[in-house]
C-alpha positions in Angstrom: 114.3 55.3 267.6 111.6 57.4 266.1 114.2 59.0 263.9 115.5 55.6 262.7 111.9 54.5 261.9 111.2 57.6 260.0 114.4 57.2 258.0 113.5 53.7 256.9 110.0 54.6 256.0 111.2 57.7 254.0 113.7 55.5 252.1 110.9 53.0 251.2 108.6 55.8 250.1 111.3 57.0 247.9 111.8 53.6 246.3 108.2 52.4 245.7 105.2 54.2 244.5 102.8 51.8 246.1 101.1 53.1 249.4 99.4 49.9 250.9 97.4 49.9 254.0 97.6 46.1 254.4 100.8 44.2 255.5 101.6 40.5 255.7 104.3 38.7 257.8 105.1 35.2 256.4 106.5 32.6 258.8 108.7 29.5 258.5 108.0 27.6 255.3 105.0 29.8 254.4 106.5 31.9 251.6 104.0 30.4 249.0 101.8 33.4 249.4 104.7 35.5 248.2 104.6 33.8 244.8 100.9 34.9 244.4 101.7 38.6 245.0 102.1 40.6 241.8 105.4 42.1 242.9 106.0 45.6 241.9 109.2 46.2 244.1 111.3 43.8 246.1 114.1 44.8 248.5 116.5 42.3 250.2 116.5 43.1 253.9 120.2 44.0 253.6 119.4 46.8 251.3 116.8 48.5 253.5 118.2 51.0 255.9 118.2 49.9 259.5 116.5 46.6 258.8 117.7 43.4 260.5 118.6 40.4 258.3 116.8 37.1 258.6 119.2 34.2 259.3 116.7 31.3 259.4 116.3 28.6 256.7 112.9 29.0 255.0 112.8 32.8 255.3 113.7 34.5 252.1 114.5 37.8 253.7 112.8 40.2 251.3 110.5 43.1 251.7 107.9 43.0 249.0 105.5 45.7 247.6 102.9 44.4 245.2 99.2 43.5 244.8 97.3 40.6 246.2 93.5 40.2 245.7 93.5 43.4 243.8 94.9 45.3 246.8 98.3 46.9 247.3 100.2 45.1 250.0 103.5 45.2 251.9 104.9 41.7 252.8 107.8 40.5 254.9 109.0 37.3 253.2 110.7 36.1 256.3 110.6 37.5 259.9 113.1 38.1 262.7 113.2 36.1 265.8 114.4 36.8 269.4 116.4 33.5 269.3 118.5 34.8 266.4 120.0 37.2 268.9 118.1 40.1 268.0 116.5 42.5 270.6 112.8 42.9 270.8 113.2 46.4 269.3 114.9 44.8 266.3 112.4 42.0 266.1 109.5 44.4 266.0 111.2 47.1 264.0 109.4 46.2 260.7 106.0 46.7 262.4 107.0 50.2 263.6 108.0 51.0 260.0 104.6 49.6 258.8 102.8 52.0 261.2 104.9 54.9 259.8 104.0 53.9 256.3 100.3 54.0 257.0 99.5 50.2 257.5 96.3 49.6 259.4 95.7 46.0 258.9 98.3 43.2 259.6 98.2 39.5 258.5 100.6 37.2 260.4 101.4 33.7 260.0 103.6 31.0 261.7 104.4 27.3 262.0 103.5 25.9 265.3 103.3 22.9 267.4 99.7 21.8 268.3 98.9 20.9 271.9 95.1 20.6 271.5 94.3 16.9 271.3 91.8 17.5 268.5 94.5 19.0 266.3 96.3 17.2 263.5 99.5 17.9 261.5 98.5 20.2 258.7 95.6 21.9 260.4 95.1 25.7 260.1 94.4 27.5 263.4 92.8 30.9 263.4 94.5 32.6 266.3 91.9 33.9 268.7 94.3 35.1 271.5 97.8 34.6 272.6 100.0 34.0 275.7 103.2 35.9 275.9 105.9 33.6 277.3 108.8 35.6 276.0 111.7 36.7 278.4 111.5 40.3 277.2 108.5 42.5 276.6 108.5 44.3 273.2 107.1 47.5 274.9 109.8 47.6 277.6 111.6 50.9 277.7 110.5 54.4 276.8 107.0 54.4 275.5 106.7 55.5 271.8 103.9 57.9 271.0 102.0 55.4 268.7 100.1 54.2 271.7 99.5 54.4 275.4 102.1 53.3 278.1 99.6 50.6 279.1 97.9 49.3 275.9 94.8 47.3 276.1 95.1 43.8 274.7 91.4 42.5 275.1 91.2 42.2 271.3 94.7 41.3 270.1 93.2 39.5 267.2 90.5 41.4 265.4 87.1 39.8 265.9 85.7 41.1 262.5 88.6 39.7 260.6 88.1 36.4 262.5 84.5 36.3 261.5 85.4 37.0 257.8 88.0 34.1 257.8 85.4 31.7 259.3 82.9 32.6 256.6 85.5 32.3 253.8 86.7 29.0 255.1 83.2 27.7 255.2 82.5 28.9 251.6 85.6 27.2 250.3 85.3 24.0 252.3 88.5 24.6 254.1 88.7 23.1 257.6 90.0 25.5 260.1 90.6 25.1 263.8 90.6 28.0 266.4 92.7 28.5 269.5 95.3 30.3 271.6 98.9 30.7 270.5 101.7 30.7 273.1 105.0 32.4 272.1 108.3 31.2 273.5 111.8 32.5 272.9 113.1 29.2 271.3 115.2 28.0 269.6 114.6 24.5 271.2 111.5 22.7 270.4 109.4 21.9 273.6 109.9 19.0 276.0 106.9 16.9 276.8 106.7 18.4 280.2 106.7 21.9 278.6 104.0 20.9 276.2 101.9 19.7 279.1 102.4 22.9 281.1 101.5 25.2 278.1 98.4 23.2 277.6 97.5 23.6 281.3 98.0 27.3 280.9 95.4 27.4 278.1 97.4 27.3 274.9 96.4 25.3 271.8 99.6 25.9 269.9 103.1 27.0 270.6 105.8 28.7 268.4 108.7 31.1 268.5 107.4 34.2 267.0 104.4 36.4 266.3 103.5 37.6 269.9 106.0 40.5 269.9 104.9 41.7 266.5 101.2 41.6 267.4 101.8 43.5 270.7 103.6 46.3 268.9 101.0 46.3 266.1 98.2 46.7 268.6 100.2 49.4 270.5 100.4 51.2 267.1 96.5 50.8 266.4 97.1 48.2 263.7 94.4 45.5 263.7 95.7 41.9 263.4 94.6 38.7 261.9 96.7 35.6 262.5 96.9 31.9 261.4 99.1 29.1 262.8 99.9 26.1 260.6 100.1 23.0 262.9 103.4 21.4 261.7 104.0 19.0 264.7 102.1 17.7 267.7 102.8 18.3 271.4 99.9 15.9 272.5 100.9 13.1 275.0 101.3 9.8 273.0 101.8 11.7 269.7 105.1 13.4 270.5 107.9 12.5 268.2 111.3 13.9 267.4 111.0 16.8 265.2 113.3 18.9 263.1 113.2 22.3 261.4 113.2 20.7 258.0 110.1 18.6 258.9 108.3 21.7 260.1 109.1 23.3 256.8 107.7 20.4 254.8 104.6 20.2 256.8 104.0 24.0 256.4 104.7 23.8 252.7 102.1 21.1 252.2 99.2 23.2 253.6 100.2 26.8 252.8 98.2 27.0 249.6 94.9 26.8 251.7 96.2 29.5 254.1 97.1 31.6 251.1 93.6 31.1 249.6 92.1 32.4 252.9 94.5 35.5 253.1 94.0 36.4 249.5 90.2 36.2 249.6 90.2 38.3 252.9 92.4 40.9 251.4 90.3 41.2 248.3 87.2 41.8 250.4 88.8 44.5 252.6 87.9 48.1 251.6 90.6 50.1 250.1 
């Protein structure tokens, strides 16, 4: 595993001169931010040694190196999901490569169903914590030396980055919510009973990604900031039939606001 990670990292170092310390993972329908990156190098996942290939509509499947907010960044324009048939090792492989490349700050985004009754479709939720409801843990197996066997998760989402995001949203007049994200395996959307259960467990939003990536990032000492775009509602009385296409459309409508927050945060981070 370590050898594979190093081989991928070495290939990327040989194919781009950029050496970013910031990375971004763009979720379903959230590729707008990629268009704002001043791209220096772009690699289809199929061209990157040992990389999986994204199979989900709305995920471009490119690894980007460029500049955003004046800072060099690495961006995954599309992610990998457990429901696609990948193992957790494959799902989180890009995060392992990020660590090997010297990434120390990770921005993650996703489309999610909102279960908090105060939420509306199109809301941006700053992720303050998560609940892992995946059937397989991404750290199961031999421990890699990037972190301890039993990593602490008391601050999965960096408090300083959250505070910065709150300030920027207030400055720009962007309404943001805050809450707990619950990650499931998918690919089915939730039943009304599952929405109720997840709300009782303490979740404000639910989706099919992010949690494994964040766990591996924290195990690797990478600090994390995350945003969920609320694309449908799992609130009793507001639950309607939903499709992947509708999720993409809802995410597309609000993603410029998320991109504005990400870009401004990245510009304010010290190089």
